[in-house]
C-alpha positions in Angstrom: -0.1 0.0 0.1 1.6 3.4 -1.1 2.0 5.9 1.5 -0.4 9.0 2.0 1.9 12.1 2.0 0.9 15.1 4.1 1.1 18.7 2.8 0.7 21.5 4.6 -1.4 23.9 2.6 -3.2 27.7 2.7 -6.7 28.0 3.1 -7.2 28.9 -0.7 -5.6 25.6 -1.7 -7.8 23.8 0.4 -10.8 25.3 -0.9 -9.4 24.5 -4.1 -9.1 20.9 -3.2 -12.2 20.6 -2.0 -13.9 22.4 -5.4 -12.2 20.0 -7.3 -14.0 17.3 -5.8 -18.0 18.8 -6.3 -19.7 16.0 -7.6 -17.8 13.2 -5.9 -18.9 10.9 -2.7 -17.1 11.7 0.4 -17.1 11.2 4.1 -16.9 14.6 6.8 -15.8 13.6 10.1 -15.7 16.5 12.7 -14.0 15.7 15.7 -13.5 18.4 18.8 -15.0 18.9 22.4 -18.2 18.0 21.6 -17.5 14.5 20.5 -17.4 13.3 16.7 -19.8 13.6 13.8 -19.5 11.7 10.6 -21.9 12.4 7.3 -21.1 10.5 3.7 -22.4 12.0 0.7 -22.4 13.7 -2.7 -20.3 17.4 -2.2 -21.8 19.9 -3.7 -22.0 24.0 -3.6 -24.3 24.9 -1.2 -27.7 26.3 -2.5 -27.2 30.2 -0.7 -23.7 31.1 -1.0 -22.7 33.6 1.7 -21.4 37.3 1.1 -18.1 36.3 2.2 -15.0 35.4 0.2 -13.7 34.0 3.7 -16.2 31.2 4.0 -16.8 28.6 1.6 -20.2 26.8 1.6 -20.7 23.5 1.0 -23.6 20.4 1.4 -23.3 17.1 1.4 -26.2 15.0 -0.2 -27.2 11.9 1.1 -29.7 9.1 0.4 -30.4 8.4 4.2 -30.3 12.1 5.9 -31.2 15.4 4.8 -28.3 17.7 3.4 -25.9 18.2 5.6 -24.5 21.8 5.4 -21.1 22.8 6.0 -18.9 25.8 6.2 -15.2 26.3 5.7 -14.1 29.0 7.3 -10.8 30.9 6.6 -8.6 31.3 10.1 -5.4 32.3 10.5 -4.9 30.0 13.4 -6.5 27.1 11.4 -3.6 24.7 9.8 -4.9 23.2 6.5 -3.1 20.1 5.4 -4.2 17.7 2.2 -3.3 14.5 1.0 -4.0 12.2 -2.1 -7.2 11.1 0.0 -8.3 14.0 2.0 -8.2 17.3 3.2 -7.7 18.1 6.9 -8.9 21.5 8.7 -6.5 21.9 12.4 -8.6 24.4 14.1 -8.1 25.5 17.9 -10.7 23.0 19.4 -12.0 20.9 16.6 -10.7 19.1 13.2 -12.5 18.7 10.1 -11.4 15.6 8.0 -12.7 15.6 4.5 -12.2 12.1 2.9 -12.7 11.5 -1.3 -11.0 8.6 -1.7 -12.3 5.1 -0.9 -11.2 4.6 2.5 -13.0 1.5 3.3 -9.9 -0.5 3.8 -8.8 2.0 6.9 
């Protein structure tokens, strides 16, 4: 199995990585003080984009649940890391991992 190399990227590069996977199946895992949230579906832009260039608005369409809306927020303290299979956003108190590759073997 090939090693998944990690590269630290800017917020804009992280958004570009997500935008390249619009229309693809993804898994979103959010971990923080509140616990872990997990959802899978097809990534798409949110129906109503916000007015700010500091946010990117997305939604997950899933056959099992209502669409899950989430926002990627530009934050000077956030660390973005991209691999061949995922984008990780590390905030002070939470980590968002968006996986777009088939990770059924992990």
